[in-house]
N, C-alpha and C positions, 0 to 999 in steps of 0.2 A: 955622419947626422940621419937623422931621424926623417921615412916618409910613413905614407901611405904608398901602399901595392895594389894595386890589381895582375891576383894571378890568375884568373876568370871571370870571364863574363856574370854577369850576375847582379841580384839587387849588394844599392851600395854597401846597406848594410852588415849586408854577408859577406861580401869578397873584396872589400878596403881593411888590409894589413896595417898596422906600423910594425918601421920595421928596421934596423939599423945598416945604413947601406954609408958605399963610401960615395961623397960629391958629386955631379956629372961634371965634367968635365970639358966645359968651352968648345966649342966646332970652328971653323971658320969664321969669321964674322960676329961670332957670340961673344957675351960676357957673361961669367957668372955672378950673381947675386943673390944678396940674403932675403931672404924673406921678411916683411914689416909684418905685414900682411893679405891672404887670402880668399877672395872675395868667392862665393857660393853659386854659380850658374848650375841650371834646369840641364843645361849639354852637359854638366861633370856625373850629372846619376846617369844620365844618356850614354854615354863612354861608360859608364859602369857594367851598363845591361847591354852592351855592343849595339847599341840603335841609335848611334850618333854616324852622321856622315866623314867624321875620323873618326880612324877606325888606330889607335895607335897600337904597334908592338906588343907581348903579354912577357912581362908582368910592365905596369905602365904604373907613373903616380899622373892622379887627377890634378883638376887646377887649371885650370886658362887664364887666373886673372888677378895681377897681386900688383901692391904696391913694392917696393923694394929696393935694395940698396946697394950702389956699386962700391968697389971694393977701394974710390975715393971719398964715397961720402954722400955724396946724389943719390936722393928720394926720387926714385922714378914710376911711373907704369908700364906693365912687360904682360903681352900673350906669353909664358915660358912653352918654352921647344920641345914639345912632348914626343918622348916620350916620359921627359924628364919635368913634372907638374908640379902649382907652386904650394899644393899640401904635403908640405916638406922643410927644412931649415934651407936650404937651399933650391936654387930653380938657374937653368939657364936660359938668354932672350936672344933673338936678335937685336945685335945692339943698332942698326937704323932705324927700328922700329917705336923703340924706347919715346917715354913721355914725359916730361919734366912732374911730378907731381906738384898739383897747386898749395902752395902756403895755407889756402884757409882751410884747410880738411886737411883731418889727421889722418891716419894710416890706413885704417878701414874704412873711412869716406873714402881716400882717393883711389882704394879699390876699385871702391864701385860705383866712379865715374866715368870708368873707362865705357865697354862693350855694354849695359844698360840703355848709358846717356849717348852714346855715339851711334846705338843703333835710332836712340829714341828720334836725334836730332839728323839723321839723315830718313827718319820714315817721316819723320814729318815736315822737314824743310827743302831736304833735296826732291822724293819722293812726292810727296800728297802737295810740297805748298801750300803750307796752314797760313791762314790773315787774318792777321787780327780783327776781332768781329763774332769768327765763327766760331762755330759750335764743333768741339772733339769728342769723340766716346772711348771711351779705353778699358777693353775689358781688360778683368782680374787686375784693377785699380790699385788694390791695398798688396799686391806681387814687387818682384825687383825689378821687372823690366817694365811691369805698366807705373808704377808709382814715379818712373824717371819721364814718364812719357806725360802725365799728368804735372808733374811742375816744368816742365818742358816748354807742354801748355799753357799754362798762366805764365812763364815770362813771356809767350808768345803774346797775348791779348784771347786767347779766346776760351770762349763760355765752355768749362768743360764736367762731363758725363761723366762716372765710373761708376761701373759696373763690378760687384762682388761679392761673395757667397761667406756671407755671416755678419751678425752684428759686429762684432770685436773686425772686422775687417771692414765694416761700414765706417766707425771708432776714426779708424786709421786710415781712410780715403777722404774722410772731413779732414783730419789735422793739416791734411794733404795739400788743405785746396781748393775738392773736387766742387762745383755750386750745384751738380747735385749728384747723389748719388743713387744706382737704384740694387736694393741686396737679391740677386737673381734668386736666393732661397725662398723668397715671399714674396715677390713682387714678378708684375710680365715684364718682363725687359722690357720690348716693344713698349706696349702700351707706356710703356711709362719714360720712353724717350718720347716718344711721340708730344704725349702730355709737357713735356719740357722744354718742345720745340714747335707749339703750338702747329700739330701736324705736320710739320715740314721735313721735320728729322734730323739729324746730323751731318756735316759737312765733310769730319775726316773718322774714320772709323778706324785706329788701333788697336787691330787681333795677335797677340800672343800664345794663342788658345786655339782654332780651330774648333770644333766639332759644330756643337752648340750651337758656340758663339757665335759663330761665321754663319748659320741659317738665321740667327738674330740681326745680325747685321747687315743683311741682305735683305730685308725686310726694313730697318728702321735704317736707310742710306738713305738721305737726301736727293733731291735733285742736283747730276753736275757733284756728287759726292764720291770721295776714296777711301776706298779698304784698304789698309795698310798691313799687307800680310807679314807678318815677322816671325810666326813660332804656330806650334799643333803641343801645348802645353794639358790642351786631354787625352791625346794619346791618339788621334781620331781626324785623318788629314778633312776635310771635305772634298767635295766633284764642285766646284761653280760650275751654276748652272748660264752660261755664258747669252741666252734668250734672255733671262731676264734682263742682266746688268746691259740688255740691248734694250731690252722694251723699258728701267729705269732709267737709261741714260748715269749709269754710273760707273768708273772705273775699279777694278781691283789690280790694284800693283802690288809687286812681292819685292822682299827685302833682306837681301844677304848683305850683312856693312860687311862681313870676313873677305868678298871679295875688291872691296876698296883698298885694301889692302897692301893688294895685286893692281890690280885695275888705274888707281888713282891715289896711290900713298900722300899722294898732295892737299887733297880732302881731309885726312884724315889728321892732317895737320890743323887744318885749319880748321874745322870741326873744333880737336883740342883748345886750342886757343881763343875758340867762343869759349866751349863749359867753364874754360876756367874764369875766365872777364865775369859768366853769366857765379858761378861760385862767390867769384872774390866782393861781388854784391846781394850777393846771400838769393841772389832770384834760385836759384838754385841750391839742396843739401843732401848728399844722396840718403836716402834710410836705414840705419843700419840701428836692426833691429836685438842683436845678437851679436856680442863678440866671445866666442870661444879657444880654447886651447887649443892643441894642436892634437892634444887626444880624445879631443872628442868628433872630430872631425867627420867622421863613419858614421856617426850620428845624425849630424848636421846635414849632410849629404841626405841623407835617406827623407829625414824631414819634410828638404826642399822641394826634393822626388815627391814626396806623399801630399805635396799642398798646402801643408802645417805650419808656415812661416810667412809673415810680411816683409813688405821690402828685404833688404840684403842682410845673411847672415855671413861675419865673417871668420873667418880661423886668423888666430894671431899667433903664432909659433910659441913669441916667449911669451905668451900669457902664461900665470899659475894655474891648478886651479883654485877648487873654491878651497881654504881654509887651509893652502898650502902658505911650507914658507914665502916668504918673498924673498 
């Protein structure tokens, strides 16, 4: 089979190499899956760089989120068991952690309903306890993680403010349903949030960016507001001033979704049931901006790493190159 492998750490576009390798052999409690679609996540780039908390042995195949097919033909969602990741024709995954792919979504959309939407659901509902009528601020609202939070916030009855970088991403955020869109390239984020909320600030702030975005969050959060920290795509991990949190009376909440798989896996299944229902009635639909063939995976991972994409980019192994014979 064909699979992308990383033999040394570095930028994805430089260290990912497409190779012909033997299909992986499932271990105890694992199952072999034919990859129907693999969603690209920022952690894939971090793993290539050797900067992620999970460091699979070299060489490894990145790709942490797939829609796959079992030997008996079932469509399932899975997090592949590294080092045999999803940017390949076949992957292995723990059989107990498989989730049924929603009928309402195609393969690429289904793959994208997993990590990003689970993270959003746990962040907004389990951690921040978002309520209808509250104001939700989402940083990087046009990205893969942010777009999921926007849709989930709207589905929960919140007013959603989306912060983006650039006019193209602003248009995407509006299409996603943001009530207010702030382009950080040309607007003062803090002033815009205060104006949109009558000076009160946002009740819940969803931050997958860190760095300057977190500094803005601390100044734009409302009384009894909650800042949910889900990642550091900016590359800068902020150091919160706890005296500021005390004086303004807001909460800083960390979210590591992967822990629920071991600490409380029943909640992961419950979350998937909620997401499947939302997808069935059209309340959420993953924004898949591109579907690329397996040969285009390295370039696509690099573009995600560089922040040059919107929504989700999916690798579809059986998709033909443009212009190739069907």
